[in-house]
N, C-alpha and C positions, 0 to 999 in steps of 0.2 A: 713171611711174604717179602719178596724183593721190592726195593724202592722203585724200580722201573715199573713193576706191576701196579703199585699204588699210584704212581704218576699217571699211568694210562687210565686208571679208573677215575682219578681226579679230573683228567682232561675230558673224559666222557661225561662225568657229572656236571662239569662247568658248561659244557655244550647244552646239556639238557636244561640247566638252570637258565642259560641265556634264552632259550626258546620259551620257557615257561614265563620268564620275566616280560618278554615282549608280548606274550598272550595276555598276561595280567594287565599290562599297561593299556592294551587295546580295549579290554573290558572297562577300565576306568574311564576311558575317553568316550565310551558310548553312553548316551543319556538314558537309554531304556535297558541298561544292564540290570540283571537280576542280582539282588544283594547277596543271596545265598551262594550264587555262582562266584561272585567276586571274593567272598570270604574263603570259599573252598580253594580258589586259585592262589590267593595270598598264602594260605596254609601250606600249599604244595611248594611254593617258592621258599618259604621259611624252612621246610623240611630238607629241600635240596641244599640250601645254604648250610644247614646244620651238618649235612653229610659231608660237604666239602671241607668244613672246619675240622671234622673228625679225621678225614683223610690227611689233611695237612699236619695235624697233630701226630698221626702215626708216622708220616714221613720224617718229621723233625725228631721223633723218638728214635727211629732207625739210624738217622744220621748221627745222633748223639752217641748211640751204642757203637757205631762204626768208629767214631773218634776215639772212644775208650780202647777199642781193640787195637787201633793203630799205635796208641801210646805204649801199650803193653808189648807190642811186637818190636819196639825200638831196641830192646835188650836182647833180641833174638838175632844171632848172626845170619841165620837164614833169611830173617826178615830184612837184614841189610842188603843181602844179595838181591833179594826181590826188589828192594828199593832202587838198586842200581839198574836192574833190568827194565824197570818201568816206573810209572807214577806210584807214589806212595799211597797207601789207603787214605791218609789224611788229605792228600791232595785230591785223590779221587772223590772223597766225601765233600771236600770243599767245592770242587768243580761241580759235583752233583747238586750241592746246595745252591750254588749260584745259578746253575742251569734250571733248577726247580723254581727258584724265585723269579728268574726271567721268564720261565715258561708260564708261571701263574700270572705274572703281571701282563705278559703278552696276551695270554688267553683272555684275561679280564678286559683288556682293551679291545681285543677282537670281538668279544661277546657284546661289549657295550656299543660297539659301532662308532667309537669316537667319544669325545668329551661332550657332545651334544645330547647324549642319552642320559637323562636325569635319573632314571630308574636304576641303571647299571652303576652309575656313580654312587648312588645311595647304597647299593650292595657292597661296593668297595669300602665305603665309609664304615658300614657296620662290621665288615670283616676286619678292617684295620683297628677298629675299636676293641675287638675281642682277642686278636692274635698276639701272642707274646713271642718275640724272637729272642733266642738265647745266643749269647756270645760263646766263645770257645771255653771260657771258664765256667759256663753254666749259670751265670747271673742273669736274672730276668730284666727285661727292659720293655715298658709298656708304651705303645704308640698312643699319642693323645690327639684329639681333634682340635683344630683351630676354630675360631668363632664363625668363620664363613661356612665351614662344613657343618658345624652344629646347627646353624641357621637353616641350611638346606634340609637337614633331617627333620627339623621342626616343621618346616613348610610342607614336607612330604606327609608327615603325620596329620597335619591339619587338612590337607587335601583328601587323604584317605578317610578322615572323620566325616567330611562333608559328603563324600560319595557313599559311605557305608551307612550314614544316618545314625551313628552312635558315637559316644565318647569313650575313648580307650584309656584316657588318663584317669587317675584316681582322684575323684572330687569329693571324697568323704570328708565331712566337716565343713563344707562350703556354706557360705551365708546365703540363705534364700529369702524369698518374699515374706515367709512367716516370721523369720528372725527380724526383718526390718519393719515389721508392721507398726512397731511403736514409734517409728520415725516418719511413717507415711501418713500425711494428714487426711482427714475424712471431711467430705462436704456434707453439711446438713442443710437442706433447702428449707424454704419457708413452709410452714404447715398448711396443708390444704384440708378444708372442712367439707365433709359430706353434707349436702343440703337436705333439710327435712323435706320429705316428699309430699306432704299433705298440708293444707292450710291450717293455721292455728285458730282455735275456737275462741280464745280469749278476747280477740278484737271484735267478735260478732255479738257478744252479749253486753248487757249494761253493767257498768262498774260504778259503784257508789262508795265514796270515801266516808268512813265513820271514825269516831273518836273512842268509843267505848267497846268493851268486849261483847256486850249484849245490847239489843235494842229492837225497835219496831219501826217498820215503814207502813203507815196506814194507807190503805188504798180504798177510796170511796167508789163503790160500784155504780154503774149506770142504773137508772130507775125508769120504770114505765108509768109512774104516777103522773096524774094530771091535776090542773088547778080546778077547784070547785066553783060552781056558779055562785054569784053573790047578789043578794038583794039589798035594796037601800036600807040602811041602818040594821042590816042583818049581821049576825055573828059569823066570823070566819072560822071555819073548822080547821083544826091543826092538821098538817100533812103527815104522811107516814114517815117515820124516822128512816133516813137513808142508810143503806147497808155499807158498813165500813169493815174491811177485812185487813187485819194487821199482817204484815210479812215480817216474821221474826228472824233475827240473825244471832248467831252465837259463834264468835270468832274462834277459829282453830289456828294453831301455830304449826308452821312447816319450816323446816330448816335443812340445810345441806352444807357441806364443807369439803374442802380439799386441804390436806396437810402436806407441806413440803419442807425439806430441811434447808438450812443455810448452806450446807455443803453443795446441794444441788444448784443453788443460785450462784455460788462462787465458782463452780467448775463448769458452768454452762453459759454460752452466749445467747441462749434461747430465752425469749420473754415468756416464762412460765406463768407469771401472774396474769398477763393479758389473756392468754389462752384458757386458763382455768376459770377466769371470770366469765368468758363466753360459754364455757361448759355449764356454769351455774345457771345462766339464763336459760339454757336448754332444759335443765332440770325443772325450772319454774314453769316453762311452757308445757312440758309434759304433764306436770301436776295439774295445771289449769285445764288441759284437754280432758284428763281423766275425771275431774270433778264436774265439768260441764256436761259431758256425755252421760254421767250418772244422773245429773239433775234433769236431763231431757228424757230419761227412760224410767227412773224410779216411780213405781206405782202406776205406770201407764200401761194399760192393756193393749197389746199389739193387735192390730187388725190384720188377719191373715187374708191375703189377696191372691187370686189367681190371675187377675188382670191388673197389672201395675198402673197403667195409664188411667184406667177407669177409677181406681182407688185414689189416685192423686187428684183427679178432677173432682171427685166427690168431697174430698177433704177441703179443697179450695173453694168449691162452690156452695157446699151445704154445711159442713161442720164449722167452718170459720165464718164469722161475719165479714162483710165486705172490707171494712178498714183493716181488720186483722189479716184478712186474706191478701190485701194489697201489700202489707208489710211483711208477709211471710217469706221465709226462705226454705229451700228444700235441701236437707242434709242426706246424702246418699252414701251408702257403703260403696266401695270400689266395684264390687260385683253387681250392685244395683245399677250403678252408672253404666256399666258395660251392657247390661240387658236393655236399658232404655236407649242407649246410643245406637242400637241396631235398627231402631224404628224410623219410619219416615211418615210425614203427614200426607194428606190426600193429594197434595200437589207434588209429591215426590221429594220434598225437602226433609233433611234430617230433623228428628224431633228435638235433639239437643242442638241449640244454636249458640254462637258466641255472644257474649254480653257486650253489646255495642256501647252501652252507657259507661262502662268502666274500662273497656279496652282489653280486659283480661277476664278469664273465667268463662262460665257457660250459663245458659238459662234453659229452663224447660217450662213451656207454657207461660213464658214471660217472667218466671221467678228465678231468682239467683240460686245457683246450684253450688253446694259445698260438698266436695268429695273427701271422705276420710277413709282410713284403713278399715278393712273388714273386721279386724280383731279389736278395734277400739271400742266397739259396742260390747257391753257386758255379756259375758258367757257366749260370745260369738266366735266363730271359727272362719278360716279363709273359705270364701265361696258363698257365705251366707248373704242373703239379700235383705237389707234393712233400710228403711226410709223414715225420716222424721220431717214433719211439716209443722212449722210454728213461726210466729213473729218473735224472733229470738230476743229482741231487746225487752219485750214484755214478759216472755216466758221464763227467763233466767236472769237473776241479778247476782252480781259478785260484790258482796260487801267487804270492803278492803280497809284495813286499818293502816298498815304501813308495810314497806318493803325495804330492808336494809341489806346492802351488799358491802362488805368491807374486809379489810385485812386485819387480822388479830395476831399479835406477837406474844411469845412466851416471856418468861422472866429471865431468859438467857441462861437457864441451867440445863436445858435440853437443846437449845438452838434450833428452833424450827419456827415456821410461820404457818398461819392458817387463813385461808381465804374462804369466807362463808357467806351464806345468804339467809336472811331471817324474814319470814313472810307470815303475816297475820291476815287471814281472810276466811270468808264463809260463802260458798257458792250455793245459792238457794233456788229451789224450784218455786218461782213466784206465782205463776199462773198455770196450774195443772190442766185447766180446762182448755187452754190454747195449744196444747201439744198433741199431735196425732202421730202415732207410731204405726207404720205399715210393715208387715213382714211377709216376705215371699214364702211360698210353700213348695213342696216337691212338684206340684202340678202347675206352678206359676208360669205363665207366659207373659211376654212383655205387653201383650194386649194390642188393641187397635187404636189408632189415632182418629178414627171417625167419630162424629158426634159434635155437639155444640162446643164442648171444651171451655177453656177460659181465655 
């Protein structure tokens, strides 16, 4: 293939490259350009550049071959005569080479439209970085980029990265967030405690401090006996011995503890001891609630009621005597409270009223209402309706010896600490006769608020 033919093909390819470069730059300048279309256009530009590079290499190869032929023809007399008649092949090749270089440089300038076209300058930069020009002796000389041109190429790559939305550089082995996690501090905020949702029963019953493991609390019952009439100098008949009922206690021991290591304390700014101490108090309150509800239900035959309001009124008005009724409280499961809270009295007011004497809580028929979890009642499940009516201070007594909460340390062979609680108490059902247990049935309705009531 002749050099002239290759130069024509190169000129045609450069013109096509120019047009494609302008089109690619136009896509980059558009904000709504499709990423796939941009990538496809860039690939076409690269393909045209590669083709131009190949054509230039072929032209250089043909020129080199022509130079070798010219050197061989110097020894040929005919070649000398040809040299006299016209330009030598070497001169022709040299002129052709110079013409090709000027042609290429001129085409490049024309395609770029001047020095203001950054995209065409970049094309020239990449071409200059790849093309090796050979001197007459065949030695290779590589063109290098100065710092300004290299900066322009880097700026172009960054611009293409922002437009294409992808990183074309090799970032394998880069340091990421996971690698720096050991250096990034963590914030640990103050602990928030979930509030217990129901009132504690320990403050509602009577607590008596005792010194010994076992003992008795004698209770002298009320009597209906009367004085006998007396005559002058007559003998006074002895009265009937009063009834004394002992309330026995037998202390039980309850303990709980949390063990934590010295390493935990050394490596943490968190006040573990204070938080664990609060958790121990929660364990104690849970234990008291369980013991008290058992004392209020053990051995008590539940009255199954279909009318809850009528059953409550009967318990307050008839089962309990007036003083005990006045001191009575109503302990409701949450489901029982919900059933009663739906009712209104004859004047349209809700049956459950706020307790104005305390500012908190509720009352039903003037009695303090204590709402507890459905499942706190023994063998109960969610949705069960259970009601207890009793003067709690007389019905249940908590005989308590002592309560110790402290920190215990080991002998430093294991290096740990233990925070524990030691509790000695016996929750006793003191007056079984003063406890009324009402249980709703499948046919239970909240009932009517009509009637005398309390």
